[in-house]
Structures are given as C-alpha cells and as structure tokens.
C-alpha positions as CSV (number, residue, x, y, z in Angstrom):
1,X,0.6,27.7,69.6
2,X,1.3,31.1,68.4
3,X,-0.7,34.2,69.6
4,X,-3.0,34.3,66.5
5,X,-3.9,30.6,66.9
6,X,-4.7,31.2,70.6
7,X,-6.8,34.2,69.6
8,X,-8.7,32.1,67.0
9,X,-9.4,29.5,69.7
10,X,-10.7,32.1,72.1
11,X,-12.9,33.7,69.5
12,X,-14.3,30.2,68.5
13,X,-15.0,29.6,72.2
14,X,-16.9,33.0,72.3
15,X,-19.2,32.0,69.5
16,X,-19.9,28.6,71.0
17,X,-20.6,30.1,74.4
18,X,-23.0,32.5,72.7
19,X,-25.0,29.5,71.2
20,X,-25.0,27.7,74.5
21,X,-26.1,30.8,76.4
22,X,-29.1,31.3,74.1
23,X,-30.1,27.6,74.2
24,X,-29.7,27.5,78.0
25,X,-31.5,30.9,78.5
26,X,-28.4,32.2,80.4
27,X,-28.9,35.9,79.8
28,X,-26.2,36.9,82.3
29,X,-23.6,35.0,80.3
30,X,-25.2,36.2,77.0
31,X,-24.8,39.9,77.9
32,X,-21.3,39.3,79.1
33,X,-20.1,38.1,75.7
34,X,-20.5,41.6,74.2
35,X,-18.5,44.8,74.5
36,X,-20.6,47.3,76.4
37,X,-21.0,49.5,73.2
38,X,-21.6,46.6,70.9
39,X,-24.5,46.6,68.4
40,X,-26.7,43.5,67.8
41,X,-29.1,43.2,64.9
42,X,-31.7,40.5,64.7
43,X,-34.1,42.4,62.4
44,X,-33.7,40.0,59.4
45,X,-35.4,37.3,61.4
46,X,-38.2,39.5,62.8
47,X,-36.3,40.6,65.9
48,X,-34.9,43.9,67.0
49,X,-31.5,45.7,66.9
50,X,-29.9,47.4,69.9
51,X,-27.2,47.4,72.6
52,X,-26.3,44.3,74.6
53,X,-28.5,45.5,77.5
54,X,-31.5,46.2,75.2
55,X,-31.2,42.9,73.5
56,X,-30.7,41.0,76.8
57,X,-33.9,42.7,78.2
58,X,-35.8,41.6,75.1
59,X,-34.6,38.0,74.8
60,X,-36.5,36.3,77.6
61,X,-39.9,37.3,76.2
62,X,-38.8,36.7,72.6
63,X,-37.6,33.2,73.4
64,X,-40.4,32.3,75.9
65,X,-42.6,30.6,73.3
66,X,-40.0,28.1,72.4
67,X,-39.9,24.8,74.3
68,X,-36.3,24.4,73.4
69,X,-33.7,25.7,70.9
70,X,-30.6,24.3,69.3
71,X,-28.2,26.8,67.7
72,X,-25.7,24.9,65.5
73,X,-22.8,26.9,64.0
74,X,-20.3,26.0,61.4
75,X,-17.8,27.2,58.8
76,X,-16.5,30.0,61.1
77,X,-14.1,32.4,59.3
78,X,-12.0,34.8,61.3
79,X,-9.9,37.6,59.7
80,X,-7.8,39.8,62.0
81,X,-8.1,43.4,61.2
82,X,-5.8,44.7,63.9
83,X,-4.0,43.6,67.0
84,X,-7.2,43.9,69.1
85,X,-9.9,43.5,66.4
86,X,-11.2,40.8,64.0
87,X,-14.1,40.2,61.7
88,X,-15.9,36.9,61.2
89,X,-18.8,35.1,59.7
90,X,-20.3,31.7,60.4
91,X,-23.3,29.6,59.2
92,X,-26.2,29.1,61.6
93,X,-29.0,26.5,61.8
94,X,-31.2,27.5,64.7
95,X,-33.9,24.9,65.5
96,X,-36.8,26.1,67.6
97,X,-39.5,23.8,69.1
98,X,-42.9,25.3,70.0
99,X,-46.6,24.5,70.2
100,X,-48.6,26.8,67.9
101,X,-52.4,26.6,67.9
102,X,-52.3,23.3,69.6
103,X,-49.8,21.7,67.2
104,X,-46.2,20.9,68.1
105,X,-43.9,22.3,65.4
106,X,-40.2,22.8,64.7
107,X,-39.1,26.0,63.1
108,X,-35.6,26.2,61.5
109,X,-33.8,29.4,60.9
110,X,-30.9,29.3,58.4
111,X,-28.7,32.3,58.6
112,X,-25.2,33.8,58.5
113,X,-23.8,35.7,61.4
114,X,-21.6,38.7,60.4
115,X,-19.5,39.5,63.4
116,X,-16.8,41.9,64.6
117,X,-14.8,41.0,67.7
118,X,-12.7,43.1,70.0
119,X,-10.2,42.2,72.7
120,X,-11.2,43.7,76.0
121,X,-9.8,43.4,79.5
122,X,-12.1,40.4,80.0
123,X,-11.0,38.8,76.7
124,X,-12.4,38.6,73.2
125,X,-16.0,40.0,73.0
126,X,-18.5,40.7,70.2
127,X,-18.2,44.3,69.0
128,X,-21.1,43.6,66.7
129,X,-23.4,40.8,65.6
130,X,-25.6,40.9,62.5
131,X,-27.9,38.0,61.8
132,X,-28.5,37.7,58.0
133,X,-31.5,35.3,57.8
134,X,-31.6,33.3,54.6
135,X,-34.5,30.9,55.1
136,X,-37.1,30.1,57.7
137,X,-38.9,26.7,57.4
138,X,-41.2,24.5,59.4
139,X,-44.9,24.5,60.2
140,X,-47.6,27.2,60.3
141,X,-45.7,29.4,62.7
142,X,-42.6,29.3,60.5
143,X,-44.7,30.2,57.5
144,X,-46.1,33.3,59.4
145,X,-42.6,34.3,60.5
146,X,-41.2,33.9,57.0
147,X,-44.0,35.9,55.5
148,X,-43.4,38.7,58.0
149,X,-39.7,39.0,57.3
150,X,-40.3,39.0,53.5
151,X,-42.7,42.0,53.8
C-alpha cells in the first residue's frame, strides 16, 4: 500500500474505534481518540460542545439512560488537506434503547459527522467532530428530543 492508503485505513479505524468506545462506554479510549485541543460539538442532537476532557466527563451521565446503543457509520469520505491533516464526513445511524415512563423504546438518530483529523505522535486523532443531526425518530422520548432540538 502507499502512504495515503495506509493513512485512510488508520483514519477509518479511528472512526470505528470511536463508535465502539461509545457503545461499550469505554470513556478512556473515547478521550484518547481526540487531540488534546480538539473541539467536539453534539449540540444539534441536544448535547453539548467542548474539549475532549469536558465531553468525556459529560458522556457517562448523558448515556446512562440508554440500555444499549449501536452506532453504525457509512459512506466515509476523507480528503487530505496537508501531510498531517485531513477532513472527513460520514453518515451515522445511532440506535438507542431505553425505558421511558415504563415503556421500552428505541430512538434513532440520523446524522452526518463532520470531522477533521490530525496526525499526532500517537497516530491519527480527531482534531474536531461536529454532529449534524438530520432526524430523530422513535417513541415518546424521541419525540421530546426531536421537539427540543427543533426549538
């Protein structure tokens, strides 16, 4: 393989590792996937924006209500913007199971991740991640979330 193909594979592994870290609630791995000065923005889905340490501190409570989650990603595009930098986007379907007011529900979040990546001494890391939420569907909890992000 050439160097760019190797870089693409390493960046693809980064985004898959991110999905697994969230689904497995592995917050140590989650935080390690970001450059120390990275910016993460989940506001379009009702979350927060901040640094990796701020988001990592917030995630356990934010995810605690979900019985399980499955983050499925596809159509990953990577464009190299320099020797040590790249930009990317990918489609996300994040399925969240929960019990809301005594009823088991599944909430789906359909979004696009807008990423920038940087090569660090530890390998490729996220320099930024913006979640652009397109649609939230599911039961009553999903309706409440969708109404809140539209306001």
